[in-house]
Residue frames relative to the residue before (quaternion, step in Angstrom):
aa qw qx qy qz dx dy dz
M 1.0000 0.0000 0.0000 0.0000 0.00 0.00 0.00
I 0.6406 0.5295 -0.3237 0.4521 3.54 0.96 -0.89
K 0.6364 0.5324 -0.3293 0.4507 3.59 1.00 -0.86
K 0.6354 0.5281 -0.3319 0.4553 3.63 1.03 -0.74
I 0.6480 0.5159 -0.3122 0.4653 3.56 0.99 -0.91
I 0.6636 0.4995 -0.3030 0.4673 3.57 0.90 -0.93
A 0.6553 0.5093 -0.3127 0.4620 3.58 0.92 -0.88
G 0.6638 0.5071 -0.3021 0.4592 3.58 0.97 -0.84
T 0.6435 0.5140 -0.3077 0.4765 3.53 1.05 -0.80
L 0.6671 0.4961 -0.3094 0.4616 3.58 0.92 -0.81
L 0.6379 0.5216 -0.3179 0.4690 3.51 1.05 -0.82
S 0.6622 0.4890 -0.3176 0.4707 3.61 0.93 -0.82
A 0.6193 0.5226 -0.3472 0.4721 3.63 1.07 -0.69
M 0.6520 0.5031 -0.3350 0.4577 3.65 0.91 -0.81
T 0.6314 0.5288 -0.3187 0.4692 3.55 1.05 -0.88
L 0.5887 0.6017 -0.3602 0.4021 3.60 0.98 -0.81
F 0.7132 0.4681 -0.2723 0.4451 3.61 0.82 -0.94
A 0.6659 0.5048 -0.3030 0.4581 3.60 1.20 -0.36
L 0.5997 0.5885 -0.3509 0.4134 3.60 1.28 -0.21
P 0.5588 -0.5703 0.4729 0.3726 3.55 -1.25 0.40
N 0.6935 -0.5292 0.2991 0.3867 3.59 -1.10 0.60
T 0.6607 0.5072 -0.3325 0.4424 3.63 0.93 -0.76
Q 0.6475 0.5027 -0.3151 0.4783 3.58 1.06 -0.73
I 0.6081 0.5365 -0.3533 0.4665 3.56 1.07 -0.73
E 0.6659 0.5106 -0.3122 0.4454 3.54 0.90 -0.90
L 0.6354 0.5192 -0.3234 0.4713 3.59 1.04 -0.74
L 0.6312 0.5182 -0.3273 0.4753 3.57 1.05 -0.78
L 0.6643 0.5043 -0.3158 0.4524 3.54 0.91 -0.86
V 0.6031 0.5407 -0.3500 0.4706 3.63 1.04 -0.66
G 0.6457 0.5235 -0.3108 0.4609 3.59 0.92 -0.87
K 0.6526 0.5104 -0.2878 0.4804 3.51 1.00 -0.94
A 0.6360 0.5552 -0.3284 0.4235 3.58 1.02 -0.82
V 0.6179 0.5341 -0.3428 0.4641 3.59 1.06 -0.66
Q 0.6472 0.4969 -0.3096 0.4882 3.56 0.98 -0.85
K 0.6353 0.5513 -0.3138 0.4405 3.57 0.98 -0.91
K 0.6465 0.5157 -0.3250 0.4588 3.59 0.85 -0.90
A 0.6469 0.5190 -0.3291 0.4514 3.59 0.87 -0.81
V 0.6406 0.5163 -0.3105 0.4761 3.57 1.02 -0.85
V 0.6689 0.5114 -0.2930 0.4530 3.55 0.86 -1.01
L 0.6848 0.4942 -0.2867 0.4523 3.60 0.81 -0.96
S 0.6628 0.5102 -0.3032 0.4566 3.58 1.02 -0.81
N 0.7227 0.4236 -0.2437 0.4887 3.58 1.17 -0.52
M 0.5869 0.6092 -0.3730 0.3811 3.59 1.20 -0.23
G 0.2567 -0.8038 0.5075 0.1745 3.57 1.03 -0.65
I 0.4983 0.6328 -0.4472 0.3889 3.61 1.07 0.61
T 0.1310 -0.8009 0.5827 0.0432 3.56 -1.18 0.58
G 0.8140 0.3535 -0.2108 0.4099 3.46 -1.38 0.06
E 0.8486 -0.1118 0.1191 0.5033 3.49 -1.06 -0.89
T 0.6267 0.5381 -0.3371 0.4517 3.59 1.03 -0.77
K 0.6322 0.5353 -0.3114 0.4656 3.55 1.01 -0.89
E 0.6599 0.5171 -0.2936 0.4593 3.57 0.95 -0.97
K 0.6895 0.4674 -0.2825 0.4756 3.59 0.83 -0.99
F 0.6337 0.5251 -0.3220 0.4681 3.55 1.01 -0.81
G 0.6452 0.5393 -0.3205 0.4360 3.61 0.92 -0.89
K 0.6640 0.4907 -0.3134 0.4691 3.59 0.89 -0.87
L 0.6812 0.4824 -0.2846 0.4715 3.61 0.89 -0.94
Y 0.6077 0.5638 -0.3275 0.4534 3.54 1.09 -0.84
D 0.6647 0.5064 -0.2986 0.4611 3.59 0.87 -0.95
E 0.6378 0.5237 -0.3105 0.4717 3.56 0.98 -0.88
Y 0.6668 0.5001 -0.2847 0.4735 3.58 0.90 -0.95
Q 0.6696 0.5115 -0.3076 0.4421 3.60 0.87 -0.90
V 0.6057 0.5413 -0.3625 0.4569 3.62 1.04 -0.66
K 0.6848 0.4602 -0.2809 0.4902 3.58 0.93 -0.86
L 0.6368 0.5237 -0.3161 0.4695 3.58 1.03 -0.77
M 0.6021 0.5643 -0.3480 0.4449 3.59 1.06 -0.74
K 0.6160 0.5469 -0.3457 0.4493 3.59 1.00 -0.75
H 0.6453 0.5115 -0.3126 0.4735 3.56 1.10 -0.73
R 0.6473 0.5148 -0.3165 0.4646 3.55 1.00 -0.84
I 0.6466 0.4930 -0.3369 0.4747 3.58 0.99 -0.71
S 0.6197 0.5208 -0.3476 0.4732 3.63 1.05 -0.69
E 0.6399 0.5165 -0.3283 0.4646 3.59 1.01 -0.73
L 0.6486 0.5165 -0.3120 0.4639 3.58 0.98 -0.81
K 0.6444 0.4978 -0.3198 0.4845 3.58 1.04 -0.73
L 0.6221 0.5305 -0.3267 0.4742 3.55 1.06 -0.74
I 0.6412 0.5016 -0.3138 0.4886 3.61 0.96 -0.85
R 0.6532 0.5125 -0.3251 0.4528 3.60 0.90 -0.86
D 0.6522 0.4995 -0.3135 0.4763 3.62 1.01 -0.83
Y 0.6234 0.5385 -0.3191 0.4685 3.55 1.07 -0.81
A 0.6557 0.5387 -0.3070 0.4307 3.59 0.94 -0.96
M 0.6527 0.5213 -0.3179 0.4486 3.58 1.11 -0.61
S 0.8189 0.2416 -0.1237 0.5056 3.59 1.10 -0.37
Y 0.3910 0.7594 -0.4618 0.2391 3.63 1.22 0.03
N 0.7320 0.4429 -0.2635 0.4457 3.60 0.95 -0.69
N 0.7451 0.2008 -0.1601 0.6156 3.56 1.33 0.12
M 0.0896 0.8666 -0.4819 0.0936 3.54 0.90 1.04
T 0.1817 -0.7677 0.6088 0.0833 3.54 -0.59 1.18
D 0.6404 -0.5096 0.3946 0.4176 3.59 -1.23 0.35
E 0.6208 0.5569 -0.3360 0.4377 3.59 1.04 -0.80
N 0.6880 0.4603 -0.2826 0.4846 3.57 0.86 -0.99
A 0.6398 0.5386 -0.3260 0.4408 3.60 0.94 -0.86
N 0.6602 0.5112 -0.2944 0.4649 3.55 0.93 -0.93
K 0.6370 0.5245 -0.3191 0.4662 3.59 0.98 -0.88
I 0.6930 0.4841 -0.2770 0.4568 3.58 0.89 -0.95
I 0.6122 0.5487 -0.3277 0.4656 3.58 1.08 -0.79
V 0.6693 0.4883 -0.2963 0.4752 3.60 0.86 -0.96
E 0.6707 0.4884 -0.3112 0.4634 3.61 0.85 -0.89
W 0.6336 0.5343 -0.3209 0.4584 3.61 0.99 -0.87
A 0.6795 0.4845 -0.2884 0.4693 3.60 0.84 -0.98
T 0.6324 0.5356 -0.3290 0.4527 3.57 1.03 -0.73
V 0.6516 0.5018 -0.3028 0.4815 3.57 0.98 -0.87
E 0.6691 0.5001 -0.3017 0.4595 3.56 0.90 -0.95
D 0.6557 0.5014 -0.3222 0.4635 3.61 0.87 -0.88
S 0.6614 0.5205 -0.3093 0.4427 3.55 0.89 -0.95
E 0.6695 0.4926 -0.3091 0.4622 3.60 0.96 -0.80
L 0.6256 0.5248 -0.3479 0.4606 3.62 1.05 -0.63
V 0.6281 0.5128 -0.3351 0.4798 3.60 1.03 -0.76
L 0.6205 0.5377 -0.3338 0.4630 3.60 0.99 -0.87
K 0.6753 0.5038 -0.3047 0.4442 3.59 0.80 -1.02
K 0.6543 0.5071 -0.3215 0.4597 3.61 0.91 -0.87
N 0.6367 0.5272 -0.3238 0.4602 3.60 0.95 -0.83
Y 0.7414 0.4266 -0.2417 0.4581 3.56 0.87 -0.91
V 0.5148 0.5732 -0.4413 0.4601 3.61 1.16 -0.27
A 0.6567 0.5024 -0.3140 0.4666 3.60 0.87 -0.93
K 0.6749 0.4908 -0.3012 0.4613 3.62 0.88 -0.85
F 0.6616 0.4847 -0.3251 0.4708 3.63 0.89 -0.80
K 0.6219 0.5557 -0.3465 0.4294 3.61 1.03 -0.68
K 0.6273 0.5371 -0.3389 0.4508 3.60 1.18 -0.45
V 0.7554 0.3809 -0.2150 0.4879 3.61 1.18 -0.48
M 0.8072 0.0867 -0.0636 0.5804 3.59 1.26 -0.19
P 0.6559 -0.5212 0.3538 0.4159 3.58 -1.21 0.36
S 0.6342 -0.5610 0.3830 0.3693 3.57 -1.18 0.60
A 0.6061 0.5461 -0.3763 0.4391 3.62 1.05 -0.59
D 0.6451 0.4924 -0.3146 0.4924 3.60 1.10 -0.61
V 0.6044 0.5599 -0.3385 0.4547 3.56 1.07 -0.75
I 0.6868 0.4750 -0.2908 0.4670 3.57 0.88 -1.00
R 0.6094 0.5438 -0.3440 0.4632 3.56 1.08 -0.76
Y 0.6470 0.5228 -0.3244 0.4503 3.58 0.88 -0.89
F 0.7165 0.4385 -0.2671 0.4723 3.59 0.78 -0.98
Q 0.5645 0.5415 -0.3949 0.4818 3.62 1.13 -0.31
I 0.6526 0.4869 -0.3142 0.4882 3.59 0.91 -0.85
E 0.6398 0.5316 -0.3145 0.4573 3.58 0.90 -0.95
N 0.6930 0.4799 -0.2819 0.4581 3.59 0.92 -0.91
R 0.6326 0.5215 -0.3437 0.4580 3.54 1.02 -0.70
L 0.6498 0.5009 -0.3153 0.4769 3.60 0.97 -0.85
Q 0.6406 0.5125 -0.3244 0.4709 3.59 1.03 -0.77
L 0.6438 0.5155 -0.3290 0.4600 3.62 0.93 -0.77
L 0.6271 0.5228 -0.3329 0.4718 3.61 1.00 -0.78
R 0.6590 0.5037 -0.3104 0.4645 3.59 0.96 -0.83
E 0.6648 0.5006 -0.3060 0.4624 3.54 1.00 -0.85
V 0.6214 0.5267 -0.3489 0.4634 3.61 1.00 -0.74
Q 0.6514 0.5229 -0.3171 0.4492 3.57 0.93 -0.87
T 0.7642 0.3880 -0.2277 0.4621 3.60 0.77 -0.89
T 0.5747 0.6192 -0.3752 0.3814 3.60 1.08 -0.65
G 0.6628 0.5193 -0.2975 0.4500 3.55 0.94 -0.85
L 0.6713 0.5038 -0.2831 0.4640 3.58 1.18 -0.45
I 0.6607 0.5114 -0.2832 0.4709 3.53 1.28 -0.42
P 0.3052 -0.7728 0.5270 0.1784 3.64 -0.44 1.16
L 0.5647 -0.5843 0.4589 0.3592 3.57 -1.23 0.55
A 0.5797 -0.5967 0.4412 0.3366 3.57 -1.14 0.61
Q 0.2001 -0.7522 0.6190 0.1048 3.53 -1.10 0.81
P 0.4091 -0.7256 0.4857 0.2650 3.63 -0.50 1.09
A 0.5239 -0.6062 0.4992 0.3299 3.53 -1.14 0.71
P 0.5565 -0.5960 0.4350 0.3818 3.62 -1.01 0.61
V 0.4285 -0.6843 0.5257 0.2679 3.51 -1.06 0.85
Q 0.3373 -0.7346 0.5615 0.1770 3.49 -0.92 1.07
P 0.4418 -0.6969 0.4863 0.2876 3.62 -0.81 0.96
E 0.4786 -0.6692 0.4885 0.2907 3.53 -1.04 0.78
V 0.3145 -0.7310 0.5797 0.1749 3.52 -1.00 0.89
K 0.1689 -0.8070 0.5607 0.0769 3.60 -0.74 1.08
């Protein structure tokens, strides 16, 4: 059963990269609804805290979704040049990747502070643990589909 789930997940991830951007975004929105249900069921919060968390969670997820879309665009750009990677392309991708990573870290730090205003720090850390686990699962699914870069052949110098 686990093998079927993994195979289905990998197949859906491969399909994701073949879709136009608008369809990818729609798929991500559908996944976001499922993700919220998983997060809420694992948080163990109720009442006013749950309501405040839910509103802030939705706000955070919209901003986080922009980062995920940037990552997908970066992967798409990488896929177009991975088998003939020039230093120029590699440097461009490295800079873009670092920018996306840095931006996401700033976003997380900002939202840790916001979440701490609506719930105890123990709940905040629990939420970010859940978020990180879901992120790791997503990364494991996609990493296996991304081939390693192949350097472009070196052109001999003409003297």
